[in-house]
One Martini backbone bead per residue (centre of mass of N, CA, C, O) as a GRO file, in nm:
protein
  223
    1MET     BB    1  -2.501  13.063  -0.241
    2TRP     BB    2  -2.475  12.819  -0.001
    3SER     BB    3  -2.750  12.665   0.045
    4PRO     BB    4  -2.698  12.389  -0.150
    5PHE     BB    5  -2.435  12.252  -0.039
    6GLY     BB    6  -2.536  12.021   0.143
    7HIS     BB    7  -2.693  11.871  -0.077
    8VAL     BB    8  -2.453  11.824  -0.266
    9LEU     BB    9  -2.277  11.669  -0.067
   10ALA     BB   10  -2.477  11.431  -0.030
   11GLU     BB   11  -2.470  11.344  -0.332
   12PHE     BB   12  -2.138  11.316  -0.375
   13PHE     BB   13  -2.021  11.140  -0.149
   14PRO     BB   14  -2.047  10.850  -0.267
   15LEU     BB   15  -1.865  10.913  -0.513
   16ALA     BB   16  -1.608  10.978  -0.351
   17VAL     BB   17  -1.588  10.698  -0.227
   18GLY     BB   18  -1.554  10.550  -0.496
   19VAL     BB   19  -1.280  10.682  -0.554
   20ALA     BB   20  -1.129  10.605  -0.288
   21VAL     BB   21  -1.175  10.270  -0.343
   22SER     BB   22  -0.982  10.246  -0.557
   23SER     BB   23  -0.751   9.997  -0.624
   24THR     BB   24  -0.522  10.087  -0.816
   25PRO     BB   25  -0.411  10.339  -0.663
   26LEU     BB   26  -0.356  10.183  -0.399
   27ILE     BB   27  -0.151   9.986  -0.510
   28ALA     BB   28   0.045  10.195  -0.624
   29VAL     BB   29   0.110  10.340  -0.350
   30LEU     BB   30   0.219  10.088  -0.211
   31VAL     BB   31   0.455  10.032  -0.398
   32ILE     BB   32   0.590  10.310  -0.360
   33ALA     BB   33   0.600  10.335  -0.043
   34LEU     BB   34   0.777  10.054  -0.021
   35GLY     BB   35   0.997  10.199  -0.140
   36PRO     BB   36   1.227  10.407  -0.210
   37ASN     BB   37   1.135  10.698  -0.096
   38GLY     BB   38   0.816  10.664  -0.051
   39ALA     BB   39   0.698  10.924   0.074
   40VAL     BB   40   0.762  11.121  -0.156
   41ARG     BB   41   0.639  10.958  -0.396
   42GLY     BB   42   0.360  10.924  -0.270
   43THR     BB   43   0.293  11.224  -0.249
   44ALA     BB   44   0.301  11.277  -0.552
   45LEU     BB   45   0.063  11.095  -0.622
   46VAL     BB   46  -0.149  11.236  -0.450
   47LEU     BB   47  -0.128  11.514  -0.589
   48GLY     BB   48  -0.196  11.416  -0.873
   49ARG     BB   49  -0.473  11.304  -0.799
   50PHE     BB   50  -0.601  11.560  -0.701
   51LEU     BB   51  -0.575  11.715  -0.968
   52GLY     BB   52  -0.730  11.517  -1.147
   53ILE     BB   53  -1.001  11.541  -1.000
   54VAL     BB   54  -1.037  11.845  -1.031
   55VAL     BB   55  -1.043  11.852  -1.339
   56VAL     BB   56  -1.280  11.666  -1.391
   57VAL     BB   57  -1.497  11.793  -1.207
   58GLY     BB   58  -1.461  12.088  -1.300
   59ALA     BB   59  -1.537  12.048  -1.599
   60PHE     BB   60  -1.827  11.937  -1.550
   61ALA     BB   61  -1.926  12.172  -1.381
   62ALA     BB   62  -1.888  12.397  -1.588
   63ALA     BB   63  -2.059  12.272  -1.816
   64SER     BB   64  -2.323  12.251  -1.651
   65GLU     BB   65  -2.354  12.549  -1.581
   66LEU     BB   66  -2.365  12.652  -1.872
   67TYR     BB   67  -2.613  12.494  -1.957
   68VAL     BB   68  -2.815  12.609  -1.753
   69ASP     BB   69  -2.774  12.908  -1.829
   70PHE     BB   70  -2.862  12.872  -2.134
   71TYR     BB   71  -3.135  12.673  -2.099
   72GLY     BB   72  -3.279  12.657  -1.802
   73SER     BB   73  -3.205  12.338  -1.772
   74ASP     BB   74  -3.158  11.987  -1.614
   75VAL     BB   75  -3.265  11.737  -1.769
   76VAL     BB   76  -3.017  11.638  -1.932
   77LEU     BB   77  -2.841  11.587  -1.682
   78HIS     BB   78  -3.013  11.359  -1.566
   79ILE     BB   79  -2.987  11.175  -1.808
   80ALA     BB   80  -2.677  11.156  -1.807
   81THR     BB   81  -2.653  11.032  -1.526
   82ALA     BB   82  -2.814  10.775  -1.586
   83LEU     BB   83  -2.632  10.674  -1.820
   84ILE     BB   84  -2.373  10.649  -1.659
   85GLY     BB   85  -2.482  10.449  -1.450
   86LEU     BB   86  -2.565  10.226  -1.651
   87GLY     BB   87  -2.283  10.191  -1.770
   88MET     BB   88  -2.146  10.099  -1.508
   89MET     BB   89  -2.323   9.851  -1.453
   90THR     BB   90  -2.256   9.707  -1.714
   91LEU     BB   91  -1.949   9.697  -1.684
   92GLY     BB   92  -1.947   9.541  -1.415
   93THR     BB   93  -2.090   9.288  -1.520
   94VAL     BB   94  -1.898   9.217  -1.752
   95THR     BB   95  -1.639   9.201  -1.582
   96TRP     BB   96  -1.736   8.966  -1.406
   97VAL     BB   97  -1.795   8.755  -1.628
   98ARG     BB   98  -1.481   8.805  -1.755
   99ARG     BB   99  -1.322   8.706  -1.539
  100PRO     BB  100  -1.056   8.566  -1.424
  101ARG     BB  101  -0.918   8.257  -1.339
  102GLY     BB  102  -0.736   8.170  -1.091
  103ALA     BB  103  -0.409   8.273  -1.096
  104VAL     BB  104  -0.464   8.514  -1.292
  105ALA     BB  105  -0.648   8.689  -1.103
  106GLY     BB  106  -0.377   8.765  -0.902
  107THR     BB  107  -0.233   8.920  -1.135
  108PRO     BB  108  -0.055   9.185  -1.176
  109PRO     BB  109   0.030   9.430  -1.348
  110ARG     BB  110   0.334   9.521  -1.471
  111TRP     BB  111   0.325   9.830  -1.409
  112LEU     BB  112   0.297   9.797  -1.102
  113THR     BB  113   0.572   9.634  -1.049
  114SER     BB  114   0.748   9.898  -1.174
  115LEU     BB  115   0.716  10.127  -0.921
  116THR     BB  116   0.947  10.116  -0.707
  117ARG     BB  117   1.148  10.344  -0.887
  118VAL     BB  118   0.984  10.578  -0.930
  119SER     BB  119   0.960  10.894  -0.977
  120ALA     BB  120   0.811  11.170  -0.858
  121PRO     BB  121   0.708  11.291  -1.128
  122ASN     BB  122   0.586  11.020  -1.227
  123ALA     BB  123   0.395  10.985  -0.987
  124PHE     BB  124   0.232  11.233  -1.043
  125GLY     BB  125   0.139  11.151  -1.328
  126LEU     BB  126   0.000  10.891  -1.238
  127GLY     BB  127  -0.208  11.015  -1.050
  128PHE     BB  128  -0.343  11.180  -1.270
  129ALA     BB  129  -0.413  10.947  -1.469
  130LEU     BB  130  -0.588  10.772  -1.272
  131ALA     BB  131  -0.809  11.010  -1.261
  132ALA     BB  132  -0.834  11.106  -1.589
  133THR     BB  133  -0.849  10.793  -1.748
  134ASN     BB  134  -1.043  10.641  -1.580
  135VAL     BB  135  -1.352  10.529  -1.633
  136LYS     BB  136  -1.472  10.514  -1.350
  137GLU     BB  137  -1.371  10.799  -1.252
  138LEU     BB  138  -1.500  10.961  -1.476
  139ALA     BB  139  -1.791  10.890  -1.407
  140LEU     BB  140  -1.789  10.996  -1.115
  141GLY     BB  141  -1.690  11.282  -1.186
  142ALA     BB  142  -1.922  11.353  -1.374
  143GLY     BB  143  -2.150  11.320  -1.171
  144ALA     BB  144  -2.044  11.532  -0.972
  145GLY     BB  145  -2.024  11.772  -1.169
  146ILE     BB  146  -2.327  11.780  -1.235
  147VAL     BB  147  -2.425  11.834  -0.953
  148ILE     BB  148  -2.265  12.093  -0.904
  149GLY     BB  149  -2.334  12.260  -1.171
  150GLY     BB  150  -2.659  12.221  -1.137
  151SER     BB  151  -2.667  12.377  -0.831
  152LEU     BB  152  -2.424  12.570  -0.860
  153THR     BB  153  -2.369  12.938  -0.944
  154GLU     BB  154  -2.102  12.989  -0.781
  155PRO     BB  155  -1.767  12.978  -0.744
  156PRO     BB  156  -1.705  12.922  -0.442
  157PRO     BB  157  -1.887  12.661  -0.398
  158THR     BB  158  -1.774  12.505  -0.638
  159ILE     BB  159  -1.479  12.491  -0.551
  160ALA     BB  160  -1.533  12.362  -0.276
  161ALA     BB  161  -1.670  12.103  -0.381
  162VAL     BB  162  -1.435  12.000  -0.550
  163ALA     BB  163  -1.229  11.989  -0.316
  164VAL     BB  164  -1.386  11.792  -0.137
  165PHE     BB  165  -1.399  11.560  -0.333
  166ALA     BB  166  -1.090  11.526  -0.366
  167ALA     BB  167  -1.025  11.480  -0.066
  168ILE     BB  168  -1.187  11.218  -0.042
  169GLY     BB  169  -1.047  11.066  -0.291
  170ILE     BB  170  -0.745  11.062  -0.123
  171VAL     BB  171  -0.754  10.911   0.146
  172ALA     BB  172  -0.655  10.618   0.085
  173VAL     BB  173  -0.368  10.707  -0.044
  174THR     BB  174  -0.264  10.857   0.216
  175ILE     BB  175  -0.232  10.645   0.440
  176PRO     BB  176   0.032  10.491   0.350
  177VAL     BB  177   0.216  10.739   0.357
  178VAL     BB  178   0.178  10.801   0.657
  179ALA     BB  179   0.258  10.523   0.765
  180VAL     BB  180   0.552  10.527   0.660
  181SER     BB  181   0.637  10.795   0.797
  182VAL     BB  182   0.566  10.692   1.095
  183GLY     BB  183   0.627  10.362   1.103
  184GLY     BB  184   0.797  10.242   0.895
  185ASP     BB  185   0.907   9.920   0.925
  186ARG     BB  186   0.665   9.824   1.105
  187ILE     BB  187   0.434   9.864   0.866
  188ARG     BB  188   0.515   9.692   0.613
  189PRO     BB  189   0.381   9.412   0.652
  190ARG     BB  190   0.090   9.518   0.643
  191LEU     BB  191   0.106   9.651   0.361
  192ASN     BB  192   0.179   9.393   0.210
  193ARG     BB  193  -0.085   9.246   0.279
  194LEU     BB  194  -0.272   9.452   0.152
  195ARG     BB  195  -0.165   9.436  -0.131
  196ALA     BB  196  -0.223   9.134  -0.178
  197ALA     BB  197  -0.530   9.154  -0.131
  198LEU     BB  198  -0.589   9.360  -0.358
  199GLU     BB  199  -0.479   9.193  -0.594
  200ARG     BB  200  -0.689   8.961  -0.556
  201SER     BB  201  -0.955   9.183  -0.539
  202SER     BB  202  -0.968   9.404  -0.762
  203ARG     BB  203  -1.196   9.312  -0.957
  204THR     BB  204  -1.420   9.292  -0.749
  205ILE     BB  205  -1.412   9.584  -0.656
  206THR     BB  206  -1.471   9.712  -0.930
  207CYS     BB  207  -1.749   9.581  -0.977
  208VAL     BB  208  -1.887   9.691  -0.723
  209VAL     BB  209  -1.843   9.991  -0.777
  210LEU     BB  210  -1.988  10.009  -1.048
  211VAL     BB  211  -2.267   9.910  -0.954
  212LEU     BB  212  -2.319  10.075  -0.696
  213PHE     BB  213  -2.245  10.372  -0.813
  214GLY     BB  214  -2.430  10.356  -1.053
  215ALA     BB  215  -2.689  10.348  -0.881
  216VAL     BB  216  -2.643  10.623  -0.753
  217LEU     BB  217  -2.663  10.785  -1.014
  218VAL     BB  218  -2.947  10.702  -1.086
  219GLY     BB  219  -3.070  10.816  -0.827
  220ASN     BB  220  -2.975  11.115  -0.871
  221SER     BB  221  -3.147  11.164  -1.138
  222PHE     BB  222  -3.426  11.189  -0.948
  223LEU     BB  223  -3.356  11.459  -0.765
   0.00000   0.00000   0.00000
C-alpha cells in the first residue's frame, strides 16, 4: 500500500517547492504579519492556504485515481501532465515578454496594499483563494494531484501525500508569521526589506516559476 510513496514524494516535491515560492502569497502574508495583530491574522492566512492546497491537490488526486480505476490506464494522465506543463511554460514566456517596464514594474497591486487591517476570517479566505484560484498554483496542484492519484491506490497514502504536499507548500508563508511572533519589532525592518524586494521582483519570480516548474511537469509526464 505504501511502497510507491517514496517515488511519488520525489516526483511531486519540486512542484510543492514551486507552490511554496509563489511570490503573491508571500507578499500578502508579509503585509498582514507586519500590520496590527499580525501573528493571528497571518496564521489565519497560512491555515486558509493549507486548506486551499489540500482541496486542489486532493480533488485532482481523487479524479486521477477514479480514472485509472475505471480505464485501467494512466496514459491520458501523462498527456494531461505534459499539456499542463507546456501551458505553464508558454504562460511564463508570454508574461515575461509582456512584463511592464520602469517604475510601473515595481508597483504592487492595490489589493495587496489594502491588507494591513484585514480581519482574521478574511485573511483565512484570502489564503484559501490564493491557493485555489491562482492559475500557476492550480497547474502545480493539478500536476501533483495527477501524480498522487495515478500512483497511489489506497486512501491512507493518498491522504498523507496530499498533506505532505500542502505542508511543503506553506513553508514560505509560515516563516514571516513565526518571525513576527518570535522576533517582534526587531525583525520588522528585515521583513519590510524582504517585502520591498519581492514586490520589485514578483513578476520575474512568477515567470521563472512558470517556466521552470512547467518543465518539471513535462519531465514528470515521461516517468
